[in-house]
C-alpha positions in Angstrom: -5.8 9.9 -42.1 -8.7 11.0 -44.2 -9.0 14.3 -46.0 -10.4 17.2 -44.2 -12.6 20.0 -45.7 -11.4 23.1 -44.2 -14.8 25.0 -43.7 -16.9 21.9 -42.9 -19.2 22.2 -40.0 -20.4 19.5 -37.7 -23.3 18.2 -39.5 -21.6 18.1 -42.9 -19.4 15.8 -41.3 -22.3 13.1 -41.8 -22.2 13.3 -45.4 -21.7 9.8 -47.1 -20.8 8.8 -50.5 -22.7 9.9 -53.4 -24.3 6.5 -54.0 -25.3 6.8 -50.3 -26.8 10.3 -50.2 -30.5 10.1 -49.2 -30.7 13.7 -47.6 -33.8 15.8 -47.8 -33.7 19.6 -48.6 -34.5 19.9 -45.2 -31.5 17.9 -44.2 -29.3 19.9 -46.6 -30.6 23.0 -44.8 -29.8 21.5 -41.3 -26.4 20.4 -42.4 -25.0 23.9 -42.6 -26.1 24.8 -38.8 -23.8 24.3 -35.8 -24.7 21.4 -33.6 -27.4 22.7 -31.1 -26.2 21.7 -27.4 -29.9 20.1 -26.7 -29.4 18.0 -29.8 -25.9 17.1 -28.6 -27.3 16.0 -25.4 -29.9 13.9 -27.2 -27.3 12.4 -29.7 -25.0 11.5 -26.9 -27.7 9.4 -25.2 -29.2 7.9 -28.2 -25.9 6.8 -29.8 -24.4 5.7 -26.5 -27.6 3.4 -25.9 -27.6 2.1 -29.4 -23.7 1.2 -29.2 -24.4 -0.7 -25.8 -27.2 -2.4 -27.5 -24.8 -4.2 -29.7 -21.6 -4.3 -27.5 -23.5 -6.1 -24.8 -23.7 -9.0 -27.4 -20.0 -9.1 -26.9 -20.1 -8.7 -22.9 -19.1 -5.0 -22.8 -20.4 -1.7 -22.8 -19.4 2.2 -23.0 -20.0 4.8 -20.6 -18.6 8.0 -22.4 -18.8 7.9 -26.1 -16.0 10.3 -26.7 -13.6 8.5 -24.2 -14.5 4.9 -24.6 -13.7 5.0 -28.2 -10.6 6.8 -28.1 -8.4 3.6 -28.1 -10.3 2.3 -31.3 -10.7 -1.0 -29.5 -14.3 -0.9 -28.6 -15.0 0.8 -31.8 -13.5 -2.2 -33.8 -15.5 -4.7 -31.7 -18.6 -2.7 -32.3 -17.9 -2.7 -36.1 -17.3 -6.5 -35.8 -20.6 -6.9 -34.0 -22.9 -5.0 -36.2 -21.2 -6.3 -39.6 -20.7 -9.9 -38.5 -17.3 -9.7 -40.0 -13.4 -9.9 -38.6 -11.5 -6.9 -38.5 -7.6 -6.7 -38.7 -5.9 -7.5 -35.4 -5.8 -4.4 -33.1 -2.7 -2.8 -31.8 -2.4 -3.6 -28.0 -0.2 -0.7 -27.3 -1.3 2.3 -25.1 0.8 5.0 -27.1 -1.0 7.5 -28.9 0.1 5.9 -32.5 -1.4 2.5 -31.3 -4.8 4.4 -30.7 -4.4 5.9 -34.0 -3.6 2.7 -35.9 -6.9 0.9 -34.2 -9.0 3.9 -35.2 -7.7 3.9 -38.8 -8.5 0.3 -39.0 -12.2 1.1 -37.8 -12.4 3.9 -40.4 -10.8 2.0 -43.0 -13.4 -1.0 -42.4 -16.4 1.8 -42.7 -14.8 3.0 -45.9 -14.5 -0.4 -47.3 -18.4 -0.6 -46.9 -18.7 2.1 -49.6 -18.9 5.0 -46.9 -17.0 8.1 -47.8 -15.8 9.7 -44.6 -15.5 13.6 -44.8 -13.6 15.7 -42.0 -13.4 12.5 -39.6 -9.9 11.6 -39.0 -8.4 9.1 -36.3 -6.6 12.1 -34.6 -9.8 13.8 -33.7 -11.2 10.4 -32.3 -8.1 9.6 -30.2 -8.2 13.4 -29.0 -11.8 13.0 -27.6 -13.5 15.4 -30.4 -17.2 14.9 -29.3 -18.5 16.2 -32.7 -16.1 14.0 -34.6 -17.0 11.2 -32.7 -20.9 11.6 -32.7 -20.5 12.1 -36.5 -18.5 8.9 -37.1 -21.2 6.9 -35.0 -24.0 8.5 -37.0 -22.0 7.3 -40.2 -21.9 3.8 -38.6 -25.8 4.0 -37.8 -26.4 5.2 -41.5 -24.5 2.2 -43.0 -25.3 -0.6 -41.0 -28.9 0.3 -39.4 -30.5 2.6 -42.0 -29.0 2.2 -45.5 -30.3 -1.3 -46.0 -33.9 -0.4 -45.2 -35.7 -0.9 -48.3 -39.5 -0.1 -48.6 -41.2 -0.1 -52.2 -38.3 1.2 -54.4 -37.1 3.5 -51.4 -34.5 2.9 -49.1 -32.5 4.4 -46.2 -34.4 7.7 -44.8 -37.1 7.8 -47.3 -37.8 3.9 -46.9 -37.7 4.2 -43.1 -40.1 7.1 -43.3 -42.4 5.4 -45.6 -42.5 2.4 -43.5 -43.2 4.6 -40.3 -46.1 6.5 -42.6 -47.6 3.1 -43.5 -47.5 1.7 -40.5 -49.1 4.5 -38.4 -51.2 5.8 -41.2 -54.6 4.2 -39.5 -53.9 5.7 -36.4 -55.9 9.2 -35.1 -53.6 11.9 -34.2 -50.4 10.5 -36.2 -49.2 12.2 -38.9 -45.5 11.3 -39.7 -43.8 13.5 -42.1 -40.3 13.8 -40.5 -38.0 12.5 -37.6 -38.3 15.3 -35.5 -41.7 17.3 -34.7 -43.9 14.3 -35.8 -42.3 12.1 -32.9 -42.9 15.0 -30.2 -46.1 13.7 -28.8 -45.3 10.0 -28.4 -48.2 8.9 -30.4 -46.3 7.7 -33.3 -43.9 5.5 -31.3 -47.1 4.1 -29.3 -48.7 3.6 -32.9 -45.8 1.7 -34.3 -45.8 -0.8 -31.2 -49.4 -1.1 -31.3 -49.4 -2.0 -35.0 -47.2 -5.1 -34.4 -48.0 -5.7 -30.7 -51.4 -4.5 -29.8 -51.4 -6.5 -26.7 -48.8 -4.2 -25.6 -50.4 -1.0 -25.5 -54.2 0.2 -25.3 -53.9 2.9 -27.8 -57.5 4.3 -27.4 -56.5 5.5 -23.8 -53.7 7.7 -25.1 -54.0 11.5 -25.1 -52.5 13.9 -27.5 -52.0 16.6 -24.6 -49.9 14.2 -22.5 -46.6 13.6 -24.6 -44.3 12.8 -21.7 -47.0 10.1 -20.6 -47.0 8.7 -24.2 -43.1 8.8 -24.7 -42.4 7.1 -21.5 -45.0 4.5 -21.9 -43.4 3.7 -25.4 -39.8 3.8 -23.8 -40.8 1.5 -21.2 -42.7 -0.9 -23.3 -40.1 -1.2 -26.1 -37.4 -1.8 -23.4 -39.3 -4.2 -21.4 -40.9 -6.3 -24.2 -39.2 -5.4 -27.6 -35.6 -5.7 -26.1 -35.2 -1.7 -27.3 -33.1 0.2 -24.9 -34.2 3.4 -23.8 -32.2 6.1 -26.0 -34.4 9.1 -25.4 -35.7 11.3 -22.6 -39.3 12.3 -22.7 -38.4 15.7 -21.3 -35.8 16.4 -23.8 -38.0 15.8 -26.8 -41.0 17.7 -25.4 -38.8 20.7 -24.2 -36.9 21.0 -27.6 -38.5 22.9 -30.3 -37.2 20.5 -32.8 -35.9 17.2 -31.5 -32.8 15.8 -33.1 -33.4 14.1 -36.2 -30.6 11.9 -36.1 -31.5 10.7 -32.5 -35.0 10.0 -33.4 -34.2 8.0 -36.6 -31.5 6.0 -34.6 -34.2 4.9 -32.1 -37.1 4.4 -34.8 -34.7 2.2 -36.7 -34.6 -0.2 -33.8 -38.2 -0.7 -34.0 -38.0 -1.3 -37.7 -35.3 -4.0 -37.2 -37.2 -5.5 -34.2 -40.5 -6.2 -36.5 -38.4 -7.0 -39.4 -38.9 -10.8 -38.7 -42.8 -10.2 -38.7 -42.4 -8.6 -42.2 -40.3 -11.6 -43.7 -43.5 -13.5 -44.3 -45.0 -10.5 -46.3 -41.6 -10.1 -48.1 -41.8 -13.9 -49.0 -45.4 -13.5 -50.3 -44.4 -10.8 -52.5 -41.3 -12.7 -53.8 -43.7 -15.6 -54.7 -45.7 -13.3 -56.9 -42.4 -12.2 -58.5 -41.7 -15.6 -59.5 -44.5 -15.1 -61.9 -42.5 -12.7 -63.6 -38.9 -14.6 -63.8 -39.6 -16.1 -67.3 -40.3 -12.6 -68.6 -37.4 -11.2 -67.0 -35.1 -13.9 -68.3 -34.9 -12.5 -71.8 -34.6 -9.0 -70.3 -31.6 -10.5 -68.2 -29.9 -11.7 -71.2 -30.2 -8.5 -73.0 -28.8 -6.7 -70.0 -25.9 -9.1 -69.6 -24.8 -8.6 -73.2 -25.0 -4.8 -72.7 -23.3 -4.8 -69.4 -20.5 -7.1 -70.5 -19.9 -5.1 -73.7 -19.8 -1.8 -71.6 -17.7 -3.5 -69.0 -15.2 -5.0 -71.6 -15.2 -1.6 -73.2 -14.4 0.4 -70.2 -11.5 -2.1 -69.1 -10.2 -1.8 -72.5 -9.9 2.1 -72.0 -8.6 1.7 -68.6 -5.6 -0.5 -69.2 -3.6 2.1 -71.5 -4.0 4.8 -68.7 -3.1 2.3 -66.3 -0.2 1.3 -68.1 1.2 4.9 -68.8 4.3 5.3 -66.7 5.2 9.0 -67.8 6.5 10.5 -64.5 5.7 14.0 -63.5 8.4 16.2 -62.5 6.1 18.0 -59.7 4.9 16.4 -56.5 1.4 18.1 -57.1 0.9 16.5 -60.4 1.8 13.2 -59.2 -0.4 13.7 -56.0 -3.0 14.4 -58.7 -2.2 11.3 -60.3 -2.7 9.4 -57.2 -5.9 11.5 -56.3 -7.1 10.3 -59.8 -6.1 6.7 -59.1 -7.9 7.0 -55.7 -11.1 8.3 -57.5 -10.9 5.4 -59.9 -10.6 3.1 -56.9 -13.3 4.7 -55.1 -15.7 6.0 -57.5 -14.9 4.6 -61.3 -14.0 0.9 -60.1 -16.6 0.3 -57.5 -19.4 0.5 -59.9 -17.7 -1.7 -62.4 -17.0 -4.2 -59.6 -20.4 -4.1 -58.7 -21.4 -4.7 -62.5 -19.0 -7.4 -62.7 -20.3 -9.2 -59.8 -23.8 -8.5 -61.1 -22.9 -9.9 -64.3 -21.7 -13.1 -62.5 -24.6 -13.1 -60.2 -27.0 -12.6 -63.3 -25.4 -15.0 -65.6 -25.5 -17.6 -62.6 -29.0 -16.6 -61.8 -30.2 -16.8 -65.5 -28.4 -20.2 -65.9 -30.2 -21.4 -62.8 -33.4 -20.1 -63.9 -33.2 -21.5 -67.5 -32.3 -24.9 -66.0 -35.5 -24.8 -63.5 -37.3 -23.6 -66.4 -36.0 -26.4 -68.4 -34.7 -24.1 -71.0 -31.4 -24.3 -72.6 -28.6 -22.5 -71.0 -27.6 -19.0 -72.2 -24.6 -18.7 -74.2 -23.2 -15.1 -74.4 -21.5 -13.7 -77.4 -18.1 -14.5 -78.4 -15.7 -13.0 -75.9 -18.2 -12.0 -73.5 -18.1 -15.1 -71.4 -17.9 -14.9 -67.6 -14.2 -16.3 -68.1 -13.4 -13.8 -70.7 -14.6 -11.0 -68.6 -12.8 -12.5 -65.5 -9.4 -12.7 -67.6 -9.9 -9.2 -68.8 -10.6 -7.9 -65.1 -7.6 -10.0 -63.8 -5.4 -8.2 -66.4 -6.8 -5.1 -65.3 -5.9 -5.8 -61.7 -2.5 -6.5 -62.5 -1.9 -3.5 -64.6 -3.6 -1.6 -61.6 -1.2 -3.0 -59.1 1.7 -2.3 -61.0 0.3 1.3 -61.6 -0.2 1.7 -58.1 3.2 0.4 -57.1 4.9 3.0 -59.7 2.7 5.7 -58.3 3.6 5.1 -54.8 7.4 4.9 -55.7 7.1 7.7 -58.0 5.5 9.7 -55.1 8.3 8.5 -52.6 11.0 9.6 -54.9 9.3 12.9 -55.4 8.7 13.3 -51.6 12.5 12.3 -51.2 13.2 15.0 -54.0 11.2 17.5 -52.2 12.5 16.8 -49.1 16.1 16.8 -50.3 15.3 20.2 -52.1 13.8 21.8 -49.1 16.8 20.5 -46.9 19.2 21.7 -49.7 17.4 25.3 -49.8 17.3 25.4 -46.0 21.2 24.5 -45.6 22.0 27.0 -48.6 20.1 29.7 -46.9 21.6 29.0 -43.6 25.2 28.8 -45.0 24.6 31.9 -47.1 23.3 34.0 -44.1 26.3 32.8 -42.1 28.7 33.8 -45.1 26.9 37.3 -45.7 29.3 39.9 -45.0 32.2 37.5 -44.3 34.2 38.1 -47.6 33.8 42.1 -47.0 35.0 41.1 -43.2 37.9 39.3 -44.4 39.1 41.6 -46.9 39.1 44.6 -44.4 42.4 46.0 -43.7 41.5 47.3 -40.4 45.0 45.9 -39.0 46.7 48.6 -40.9 45.6 51.5 -38.4 45.2 49.2 -35.3 47.7 48.9 -32.3 49.4 45.9 -31.0 46.8 45.0 -28.8 44.4 45.3 -31.2 46.3 43.5 -33.8 46.3 40.6 -31.2 42.8 40.7 -30.3 41.9 40.9 -34.4 44.1 37.6 -34.3 42.2 35.8 -31.6 39.0 36.9 -33.4 40.4 35.5 -36.7 41.3 32.1 -34.8 37.9 32.1 -33.7 36.6 32.7 -37.1 38.8 29.8 -38.5 37.4 27.4 -35.9 33.9 28.6 -37.1 34.8 28.1 -40.8 36.1 24.6 -40.1 32.9 23.9 -38.3 30.9 25.0 -41.3 32.7 22.7 -43.6 30.7 19.8 -42.9 27.6 21.9 -43.9 29.3 22.8 -47.2 30.1 18.9 -47.7 26.5 18.2 -46.7 25.1 20.7 -49.4 27.4 19.0 -52.1 26.2 15.7 -51.2 22.5 16.8 -51.2 23.1 18.3 -54.7 24.7 15.1 -55.8 21.8 13.0 -54.9 19.3 15.3 -56.3 21.0 14.9 -59.7 21.0 11.0 -59.0 17.5 11.0 -58.5 16.8 13.3 -61.5 15.6 16.1 -59.7 13.6 18.6 -62.2 15.4 21.5 -61.3 18.7 20.2 -61.0 20.2 22.9 -63.2 19.5 25.6 -60.5 20.6 23.2 -57.6 23.9 22.6 -59.4 24.3 26.5 -60.1 23.8 27.3 -56.4 25.9 24.5 -55.3 28.8 25.4 -57.2 28.3 29.1 -56.2 28.6 28.0 -52.6 31.5 26.1 -53.3 33.1 28.7 -55.1 32.4 31.1 -52.4 33.6 28.8 -49.8 37.1 28.2 -51.7 37.3 32.3 -51.7 36.6 32.2 -48.1 39.5 29.8 -47.4 41.8 31.9 -49.6 40.8 35.2 -47.9 41.0 33.7 -44.3 44.5 32.5 -45.2 45.6 35.8 -46.8 44.1 37.7 -43.6 46.0 35.4 -41.3 49.3 36.0 -43.2 48.6 39.8 -43.1 47.8 39.7 -39.4 50.7 37.6 -38.5 53.0 39.9 -40.7 51.4 43.1 -39.4 51.7 41.4 -35.8 55.5 40.8 -36.3 56.0 44.1 -37.4 54.0 45.7 -34.6 56.1 43.6 -32.0 59.3 45.2 -33.6 57.6 48.7 -33.2 56.6 47.9 -29.8 59.8 47.1 -29.0 61.1 50.1 -30.4 58.4 51.9 -28.5 59.5 50.4 -25.3 63.2 51.3 -26.0 62.1 55.1 -26.8 60.2 55.0 -23.6 63.3 53.6 -21.6 65.7 56.2 -23.1 63.1 59.2 -23.4 62.1 59.1 -19.7 65.7 59.5 -18.3 66.6 61.9 -21.1 63.2 63.9 -20.3 64.2 64.0 -16.6 67.6 65.0 -17.5 66.2 68.1 -19.5 63.4 68.9 -17.0 66.4 69.2 -14.2 68.3 71.2 -16.7 65.7 73.6 -17.6 64.9 73.7 -13.8 68.5 74.7 -13.0 68.8 76.9 -15.9 65.8 78.9 -14.8 66.6 78.8 -10.9 66.8 82.1 -9.4 70.1 82.4 -7.5 71.3 84.7 -4.4 75.0 85.0 -3.9 76.7 87.4 -1.8 80.2 87.2 -3.0 82.3 86.8 -5.9 83.5 83.3 -4.7 79.8 82.3 -4.9 79.1 83.6 -8.5 82.3 82.0 -9.7 81.1 78.4 -8.1 78.0 79.0 -10.1 79.7 79.9 -13.4 81.9 76.8 -12.9 79.0 74.6 -12.3 77.4 76.0 -15.5 80.5 75.5 -17.6 80.6 71.9 -16.4 76.8 71.6 -17.7 77.6 73.1 -21.0 80.2 70.4 -21.4 77.6 67.7 -21.0 75.6 69.3 -23.7 77.2 67.5 -26.6 76.9 64.1 -25.0 73.4 65.2 -24.2 72.7 65.8 -28.2 73.9 62.5 -28.9 71.4 60.6 -26.3 68.7 63.1 -28.2 69.6 62.1 -31.6 69.9 58.3 -30.7 66.2 58.5 -28.9 65.0 60.4 -32.0 66.6 57.7 -34.3 64.5 55.0 -32.6 61.4 57.0 -33.6 62.8 57.5 -37.3 63.1 53.8 -37.3 59.4 53.2 -36.3 58.2 55.6 -38.9 60.7 54.4 -41.6 58.9 50.6 -40.6 55.5 52.2 -40.9 56.0 54.0 -44.0 57.6 51.0 -45.7 55.0 48.3 -44.8 52.1 50.7 -45.1 51.1 50.7 -41.5 49.1 53.5 -39.8 50.7 54.6 -36.5 48.3 55.9 -33.9 50.8 58.6 -32.8 50.6 57.5 -29.3 53.6 55.5 -27.5 51.7 53.0 -25.1 54.7 53.1 -22.7 55.1 56.7 -22.4 53.3 59.9 -22.7 56.4 61.6 -24.1 56.5 62.4 -27.8 59.3 63.0 -30.2 58.1 66.5 -30.4 58.1 66.9 -26.5 61.7 65.9 -26.4 62.6 68.3 -29.4 61.0 71.1 -27.8 62.6 70.8 -24.5 65.9 70.2 -26.1 65.4 73.6 -28.0 64.1 75.1 -24.8 67.3 73.9 -23.2 69.5 75.3 -25.7 67.6 78.6 -25.7 68.2 78.8 -21.9 71.9 78.2 -21.8 73.2 81.8 -23.3 70.2 83.2 -21.1 71.9 81.7 -18.1 75.4 82.7 -19.2 74.1 86.6 -19.5 72.4 86.2 -16.0 75.7 85.0 -14.4 77.8 87.5 -16.1 75.5 90.3 -14.9 75.7 88.9 -11.6 79.3 88.8 -11.5 79.7 92.4 -12.4 77.1 93.1 -9.6 79.3 91.2 -7.2 82.5 92.9 -8.3 80.6 96.4 -7.8 79.7 95.0 -4.3 83.1 94.0 -3.6 84.4 97.5 -4.1 81.6 98.9 -1.8 82.7 96.3 0.8 86.5 97.0 0.8 85.6 100.8 0.7 83.3 100.2 4.0 85.8 98.1 5.6 88.7 100.4 5.1 86.9 103.2 6.9 85.4 100.9 9.4 88.7 99.4 10.5 89.9 103.0 11.0 87.0 104.2 13.1 86.1 101.2 15.2 89.4 101.1 16.9 89.6 105.0 17.1 86.2 104.8 19.3 87.5 101.9 21.5 90.8 103.9 21.9 88.8 106.9 23.0 86.5 104.6 25.4 89.8 103.4 27.0 91.4 106.6 27.2 88.3 108.2 28.9 88.1 105.4 31.2 91.8 105.9 32.3 91.0 109.4 32.9 88.2 108.9 35.2 90.4 106.2 37.3 93.7 108.2 37.2 94.3 109.8 40.7 96.8 112.2 39.3 95.6 115.4 39.2 92.8 117.5 40.6 89.1 117.2 39.7 89.4 120.3 37.5 92.1 119.1 35.7 90.1 115.9 34.8 87.4 118.2 33.6 89.7 120.1 31.3 90.9 116.8 30.0 87.4 115.6 29.5 86.3 118.6 27.7 89.1 118.3 25.4 88.3 114.9 24.5 84.8 115.8 24.1 85.7 118.4 21.6 88.0 116.0 19.5 85.1 113.4 19.6 82.5 116.1 18.1 85.4 117.1 15.5 85.5 113.3 14.6 81.9 113.2 13.3 82.5 113.9 9.8 84.3 110.6 9.3 81.1 108.9 10.8 78.8 110.6 8.4 81.0 109.4 5.7 80.9 105.9 6.7 77.0 106.2 7.1 77.2 107.1 3.2 79.1 104.1 2.4 76.6 102.0 4.5 73.7 103.4 2.7 75.2 102.3 -0.6 75.7 98.7 0.7 72.2 98.5 1.9 70.9 99.4 -1.5 73.1 97.0 -3.2 71.6 94.5 -0.7 75.0 93.8 0.9 74.5 92.3 4.4 78.2 90.9 5.2 81.5 92.0 4.8 84.4 89.7 5.3 86.9 92.4 5.3 85.9 93.8 8.8 84.6 92.7 11.8 82.9 96.0 12.4 79.0 96.9 11.3 77.5 100.1 10.9 75.4 99.0 14.0 78.6 98.4 15.8 80.0 101.8 15.0 76.7 103.7 15.8 76.4 101.8 19.2 80.1 102.7 19.9 79.8 106.2 18.9 76.5 106.8 21.1 78.1 105.0 24.0 81.5 107.0 23.2 79.2 110.2 23.3 77.2 109.2 26.5 80.3 108.0 28.3 82.0 111.2 27.9 78.8 113.4 28.8 78.3 111.0 31.8 81.9 111.1 32.9 82.1 115.0 32.7 78.7 115.0 34.7 79.9 112.7 37.5 83.2 115.0 37.6 81.1 118.1 38.0 78.9 116.2 40.8 82.2 115.2 42.6 83.3 118.6 42.8 80.1 119.8 44.0 80.0 117.2 46.5 83.4 117.8 47.5 82.8 121.5 47.8 79.6 120.9 49.7 80.8 118.1 52.3 84.4 119.5 52.6 86.3 116.6 51.6 90.0 117.0 50.6 91.9 116.0 47.7 93.8 113.6 50.2 90.5 111.6 50.9 89.4 111.6 47.1 92.7 110.2 46.7 92.4 107.6 49.4 88.9 106.5 48.2 90.3 106.1 45.0 93.5 104.2 45.9 91.2 101.7 47.9 89.0 101.4 44.9 92.0 100.8 42.5 93.2 98.3 45.1 90.4 96.1 45.2 89.7 96.5 41.3 92.0 93.4 40.6 90.8 93.2 37.2 91.6 96.7 36.5 88.3 97.2 34.5 86.8 100.0 36.7 84.5 97.6 38.4 84.4 95.4 41.5 82.8 92.2 42.4 80.6 91.9 45.4 83.5 90.3 47.4 85.8 92.7 46.3 83.4 95.6 47.3 82.9 93.9 50.8 86.6 93.6 51.3 86.9 97.4 50.4 84.2 98.6 52.7 85.7 96.5 55.6 89.2 97.9 55.0 87.7 101.3 55.5 86.2 100.5 59.1 82.5 99.7 58.2 80.5 97.0 60.0 78.9 94.6 57.6 77.1 92.6 60.2 75.0 95.6 61.8 74.4 97.4 58.7 72.8 95.7 55.6 75.2 95.5 52.6 72.8 97.4 50.0 72.3 100.1 52.8 76.1 100.3 53.6 76.9 100.8 50.2 74.3 103.6 49.7 75.8 105.3 52.5 79.3 104.7 51.2 78.6 106.3 48.1 76.5 109.2 49.6 79.0 110.1 52.3 81.9 109.9 49.7 80.3 111.6 46.9 79.7 108.7 44.6 76.7 108.6 42.6 74.1 105.6 42.5 74.5 105.2 38.7 77.9 103.6 39.6 75.9 100.6 41.0 75.2 97.7 38.3 72.9 94.8 39.3 73.1 91.4 38.1 71.1 88.0 38.8 74.0 86.3 40.6 75.0 89.1 42.7 76.2 92.8 41.5 79.4 94.6 40.7 80.2 98.2 41.2 81.5 100.5 38.7 84.4 103.0 39.2 83.7 106.0 41.0 83.6 108.3 37.7 81.0 105.9 36.0 
């Protein structure tokens, strides 16, 4: 690819080598402008038509100038047509690199014709870069259509301009000063045609104010009669303030070449005139030959030592400068010498021919300056040059290889050092000392992953060492720093391996220790949990509030408490064994420098918890003893109260019952009169009243029992409530019985019932009172009434009973009703 100038604009792309530069100051100004769209349009049309004018000779043409040259095939064909030479065989592939190769072949051919291409590369042409493609075509047009134009010691653009000026000088309204504005009205083109072919155009009929008509006339005539294709549009030229110079030059050059045959005769005449001066020039040629031969041989003599110098540079830039100097030598310094050599040979042969034709003796150069001497010296130069070029390329390839290896070495070293950064500190960490078993296992897995990564990076270290060795073998200029860096990496790698193994050993050791500690943790949890539960139960029992109502119950609690205290030594052994496990854990941690987290993963219980609870249990035991003893004293006091209450209740209860029975017997006893019964009942009532002090004393004992929360008494079946009810019933019974006896006396007296009748009623009642409880069942009561002559069919039973009781002086309070029937009490009740 050709060198590219970074800031080059489009028009500067059309520059040629120094020996082919011919731009005017106006052109130099134009060169710095960006391509105007109107100019680009004119160039595209003109250059396309120009290319097709040549390609049609090969039976082809192009449609789109930037697309049809992209594969390089038509470009190579165009160069073969216009140069008449064969180019290297093109690549037939359709891949991008095939296209680039073909375009490079075309560009190399252009360069071989002495054209220096600037900013035009094969990639731009293949990519369809319009500006670069137009620039390349313009370069071809300059080289093959304009450069060889020569008019009176002027050539190329100046020659073409001078030719146009000379040809159009006689014509009115035509003043050719440039290749843009001077051609806008079309008269200059018509003048050129009329000058060489007056039969084709009537110039007298042309008007300056009709530029489009003039231009179209010139285009049509040139295309029809001169075989010059239409390359421009009249409207574009007229409407553009300044038509594109390159398009105008290309089109005008076609007229020059079209009329060149007519001028050959004129040229031949000029040459005949020059023959007369040949003899005068022969001597001048001899002198020039001697001078040129001396200068050429001297240049070869000085150049050969430079080319024989094989002192290699250590930097690619210096070697590239040498290569650039060699290329400058090839492009700039040698081509003129090649021309000089060729010119010497031509001049020598020409001189010899002229001398021979002039019958003059042959020219004999000075010693050592013969053509053969120059050819031998030149051959030696080319041999040295070839060897120098091969050496340069070899050295550059070596330096490229070295630079590539050095860059690769730096890149791999940077990647490796980036990867190893912080690894030594990481491997030196002792984070496992304060980690748990799960964390240790996680660290182990992480370390195993690091070891795999470390093994994977072994290849990179080996590659770095191999690259360093190759750099040493290829004599790299900075081998010392490479070796130092490589050695540092290798040393660091060895250290990483050592640290990796040490960390693995440490992790495995700590893992085993932690497994032991973990097993001890598990054993501690297994033993601590039931022991803690036992202590919780013990504390709960020791603090449990108890309620007892007898000395037997409190003695039972004391017995259970004594049994519990008997288990304390065994429990203390279990505690010591459990705490021994924790001591073993602490001992292992202290011995091997392991930092315990203080948390057992298998239980929330800590040794301190066990100790605290054990101390709490030991503290609660005497408190429980004290509470039990206090309760024993309280229960003994309660027992004394129970016995004291029972002793009195067991006397009072039977006494009340006895009195109740005696009163009942008095009420049903038929012996004696009612007055006697009344006296007996009064006496009983007085005795009962006198007995009230015993009831009051019993109430006092009961009050003490209540205050002591005594609610049961196994020493008696009598409760204070029973005594009170019995006492109240006794008082009520004696009072009611006395009242009934009084009523009987009143009834007897009012009804005139005799004592014998009363005795009869009582005898009947007693007869039918089978249970002797002063009461009769309904059947007994019915039988009693029937026995006394009462009709139970005609008189309802209830009315009959009331009548019996009223007639015979019985109170209605003597009747008691039940759900299954009724029972009648004794007459006294």
